C-alpha positions in Angstrom: -72.4 50.9 -29.8 -73.6 47.7 -31.6 -75.1 46.0 -28.6 -78.3 44.0 -29.2 -81.4 44.2 -27.0 -81.6 41.5 -24.3 -82.9 38.2 -25.8 -84.9 36.3 -23.2 -85.3 32.5 -23.3 -86.0 32.2 -19.6 -88.4 34.5 -18.0 -88.3 35.2 -14.2 -91.5 33.4 -13.6 -90.2 30.2 -15.2 -87.0 30.4 -13.1 -89.1 30.8 -9.9 -91.3 27.9 -10.9 -88.3 25.7 -11.5 -86.8 26.6 -8.2 -90.0 25.6 -6.4 -89.9 22.2 -8.3 -86.2 21.6 -7.5 -86.5 22.6 -3.9 -89.5 20.4 -3.2 -88.0 17.4 -4.9 -84.6 17.9 -3.3 -85.7 18.5 0.3 -88.3 15.6 0.2 -85.7 13.1 -1.0 -83.3 11.0 1.1 -80.6 12.3 1.4 -81.6 15.9 0.9 -80.0 17.7 -2.0 -80.2 21.1 -3.7 -78.9 22.3 -7.1 -76.0 24.8 -6.9 -77.6 27.3 -9.3 -79.6 28.8 -6.4 -76.5 30.2 -4.6 -76.4 33.1 -6.9 -78.6 36.0 -5.8 -76.9 39.4 -5.3 -75.2 38.4 -2.0 -74.3 35.0 -3.3 -72.6 36.5 -6.4 -70.7 38.9 -4.2 -69.5 36.2 -1.8 -68.4 34.0 -4.7 -66.4 36.9 -6.1 -64.7 37.1 -2.7 -64.0 33.4 -2.8 -62.2 33.7 -6.1 -59.7 36.1 -4.4 -59.0 33.9 -1.4 -55.5 32.5 -1.1 -56.9 28.9 -0.7 -59.0 29.2 -3.9 -56.6 28.4 -6.7 -59.0 27.6 -9.6 -59.9 31.1 -10.7 -56.5 32.6 -10.7 -54.9 29.5 -12.3 -57.5 29.4 -15.1 -56.9 33.1 -15.7 -53.2 32.6 -15.9 -53.6 29.8 -18.5 -55.9 32.0 -20.6 -53.4 34.9 -20.3 -50.6 32.7 -21.4 -52.3 30.8 -24.3 -55.1 33.1 -25.5 -53.3 33.9 -28.7 -52.8 30.2 -29.4 -56.4 29.5 -28.7 -57.5 32.3 -31.0 -55.3 31.0 -33.8 -56.5 27.4 -33.4 -60.2 28.3 -33.2 -60.2 31.1 -35.7 -63.5 32.0 -34.2 -65.7 34.7 -35.6 -68.2 34.3 -32.7 -67.4 33.8 -29.0 -70.3 32.4 -27.1 -69.8 32.2 -23.4 -72.0 30.0 -21.3 -72.7 31.2 -17.7 -70.9 34.4 -18.6 -71.5 36.5 -15.5 -69.3 39.6 -15.8 -67.1 37.9 -18.5 -64.0 39.2 -16.6 -61.7 36.3 -17.8 -63.1 36.4 -21.3 -61.6 39.8 -22.0 -58.3 38.1 -22.8 -59.9 35.8 -25.3 -61.8 38.7 -26.9 -58.6 40.7 -27.3 -56.7 37.7 -28.8 -59.5 37.0 -31.3 -59.8 40.7 -32.2 -56.0 40.9 -32.7 -56.2 37.8 -34.9 -58.7 39.6 -37.1 -61.5 37.0 -36.9 -63.8 38.3 -34.1 -67.2 39.6 -35.2 -69.5 39.1 -32.3 -69.7 38.1 -28.6 -72.7 36.3 -27.2 -73.1 36.4 -23.4 -75.4 33.7 -22.1 -76.6 33.6 -18.4 -79.6 33.4 -16.2 -79.2 36.9 -14.7 -80.5 39.7 -16.9 -79.1 42.5 -14.7 -75.6 41.1 -14.8 -75.9 40.5 -18.6 -76.9 44.0 -19.3 -74.1 45.5 -17.2 -71.5 43.2 -18.7 -72.7 43.8 -22.3 -72.4 47.6 -21.8 -68.9 47.2 -20.4 -67.8 44.9 -23.2 -69.3 47.2 -25.8 -67.3 50.2 -24.4 -64.1 48.1 -24.3 -64.5 46.7 -27.8 -66.1 49.3 -30.0 -67.5 47.9 -33.2 -68.0 44.4 -31.8 -71.5 43.0 -32.0 -72.5 42.1 -28.5 -75.5 39.9 -27.9 -76.8 39.2 -24.3 -79.0 36.2 -24.0 -81.0 35.2 -20.9 -81.3 31.4 -20.5 -80.3 28.2 -18.8 -77.5 26.4 -20.7 -78.9 23.0 -19.8 -82.2 23.8 -21.5 -81.8 26.6 -24.1 -78.7 25.9 -26.1 -80.7 24.9 -29.1 -82.6 28.3 -29.1 -79.5 30.4 -29.6 -78.8 31.9 -33.0 -76.2 29.9 -35.1 -73.1 31.5 -36.6 -70.4 29.8 -38.6 -67.1 29.7 -36.8 -68.4 29.8 -33.2 -66.3 29.0 -30.2 -68.5 28.0 -27.2 -66.6 28.9 -24.0 -67.5 27.2 -20.7 -65.0 28.4 -18.1 -64.5 28.2 -14.3 -64.9 24.4 -14.2 -68.6 24.9 -14.0 -68.9 21.6 -15.8 -67.7 20.0 -12.5 -71.0 21.0 -10.8 -72.8 18.4 -12.9 -72.8 14.7 -12.1 -71.8 12.3 -14.9 -75.3 11.8 -16.3 -75.9 15.6 -16.3 -72.5 16.1 -18.0 -73.3 13.5 -20.7 -76.6 15.3 -21.5 -75.0 18.7 -21.5 -72.1 17.6 -23.8 -74.6 16.0 -26.1 -76.4 19.3 -26.2 -73.2 21.2 -27.0 -72.4 18.7 -29.8 -75.8 19.2 -31.2 -75.3 22.9 -31.8 -71.7 22.7 -33.1 -71.1 22.7 -36.9 -67.9 21.8 -38.7 -65.4 24.6 -38.0 -66.9 25.3 -34.5 -65.0 24.7 -31.3 -65.7 24.1 -27.6 -63.4 25.6 -25.0 -63.8 24.3 -21.4 -62.0 24.9 -18.1 -61.4 21.9 -15.8 -60.2 21.6 -12.2 -57.9 18.6 -12.0 -57.5 15.9 -9.3 -54.9 16.8 -6.7 -54.1 16.3 -3.0 -57.1 16.2 -0.7 -55.8 18.8 1.7 -55.5 21.5 -1.0 -58.9 20.6 -2.5 -60.7 20.8 0.8 -59.0 24.1 1.8 -60.4 25.6 -1.4 -63.9 24.8 -0.2 -63.5 25.5 3.5 -61.3 28.7 3.8 -60.0 30.0 7.0 -61.9 33.3 6.7 -65.3 31.5 6.5 -66.3 33.1 3.2 -67.2 29.7 1.6 -69.3 28.8 4.7 -71.2 32.1 4.3 -71.6 31.4 0.6 -73.0 27.9 1.3 -75.4 29.1 3.9 -76.6 31.9 1.6 -78.7 29.3 -0.3 -80.9 29.2 2.9 -81.4 32.9 2.7 -82.3 32.6 -1.0 -85.0 30.1 -0.1 -86.2 32.3 2.7 -86.7 35.3 0.4 -87.8 33.4 -2.7 -90.0 30.6 -1.2 -91.2 32.1 2.1 -89.1 29.7 4.1 -88.0 30.3 7.7 -84.5 28.8 7.8 -82.3 29.8 10.8 -78.9 30.2 9.2 -77.2 29.8 12.6 -78.8 26.4 12.9 -76.5 24.9 10.2 -72.8 24.3 9.8 -70.8 24.3 6.5 -69.2 21.0 5.6 -66.8 20.3 2.8 -65.9 16.6 2.1 -63.8 14.8 -0.6 -65.5 11.8 -2.2 -62.5 9.7 -3.4 -64.7 7.2 -5.4 -66.5 9.9 -7.4 -63.5 12.2 -7.3 -65.5 15.3 -6.4 -65.8 17.7 -3.5 -69.2 17.8 -1.8 -70.4 20.9 0.0 -73.1 20.2 2.6 -75.0 22.0 5.3 -75.3 20.1 8.6 -78.2 20.7 10.9 -77.1 21.5 14.4 -80.3 20.4 16.1 -83.7 18.8 15.4 -85.6 21.5 13.6 -88.5 22.0 11.1 -88.6 24.5 8.3 -91.8 25.9 6.8 -92.0 26.9 3.2 -95.0 29.2 2.8 -95.0 29.3 -1.0 -94.8 25.5 -1.2 -97.2 24.7 1.7 -94.5 22.4 2.8 -92.8 21.5 6.1 -89.3 19.9 6.1 -87.8 18.3 9.1 -84.1 18.2 9.8 -82.6 15.8 12.4 -79.6 16.9 14.5 -76.5 16.0 12.4 -78.5 15.5 9.2 -76.6 16.9 6.1 -78.1 18.4 3.0 -75.8 18.4 -0.1 -75.7 21.8 -1.8 -73.0 21.3 -4.4 -70.6 18.9 -6.0 -67.4 20.0 -7.7 -65.9 17.2 -9.8 -62.2 17.1 -10.4 -61.0 15.7 -13.7 -58.3 13.6 -15.2 -57.4 14.0 -18.9 -58.3 10.5 -19.7 -61.7 10.6 -18.1 -62.9 13.9 -19.6 -61.5 12.8 -23.0 -63.6 9.7 -22.8 -66.7 11.7 -21.9 -66.1 14.0 -24.8 -65.6 11.1 -27.1 -68.9 9.6 -26.1 -70.5 12.9 -27.1 -68.7 12.9 -30.5 -66.3 15.6 -29.5 -62.5 15.3 -29.8 -59.8 17.0 -27.7 -57.9 19.2 -30.2 -55.6 20.8 -27.6 -54.9 20.8 -23.9 -53.3 23.6 -21.9 -52.4 23.5 -18.2 -50.4 25.4 -15.6 -46.9 24.3 -14.5 -48.2 22.5 -11.5 -51.1 20.8 -13.5 -53.7 22.1 -11.1 -56.1 23.2 -13.8 -56.6 22.7 -17.5 -58.3 24.4 -20.4 -59.1 22.3 -23.4 -60.3 23.0 -26.9 -62.6 20.3 -28.5 -63.9 20.0 -32.0 -67.0 18.1 -33.3 -66.4 14.8 -35.0 
């Protein structure tokens, strides 16, 4: 089975050091804020998988339906020989793209790019069994830092699915898109999934489900800090909050302190005080309009070549080309 050894651009020590820097900076700022990347330990990944199957959480199934419907067209338009998936995880939705590219006769290799080496190795082995003869290359790294270190192949399609781009603020998106443009050559393409602006009630339900799975997912970041940084968060001392920001057109997930409390971080030699009612932002999830994302891509010297959406226009997948 032609699966490459794991290529590592981000060692566990560097990830731990970055987490310490991010948490110290975020929890000593006003208001307090944490990057969403630290949700995803083993339990966090399992909870997110449960979220994607909830009736309220439309993005995953809607994006999957779009890919199922238009994968052959995407394969024809991109004519990609290499599919490079950023934040690949288990690559479940990407199977449809791989099949379409294989049937089109262009596909030669699949590059999986994520921060979790265990998930990458498992996903690579699964893909290798499903697509015998395909060159499979797992790469450990942070897509905001290590894009330029990836091997270059003519005819690459970079896939960034799940509306993960919505977890970045506008400045972060501009930097990320510039980085993507920097590694695209003529003939390469960029495929991105986008959650679209819609009614507030539906948006908030997707981030505050009736079963409380999203609340557990949000609170899990506290457990991650307890285990990774020697913190002593009491998870029962915080409530999950989801809020729509109409000016920025994004959903904010927050954790609200239920009482005055102090949290000690052994590994940081740091004490952080939370006032009763104080909120800490743990994630943003931007929702897009076609004209706004087109303008952001244009600023990064990328052009929208095609736009696919579902009948209700809840979600979109677009294909962009360098210009």
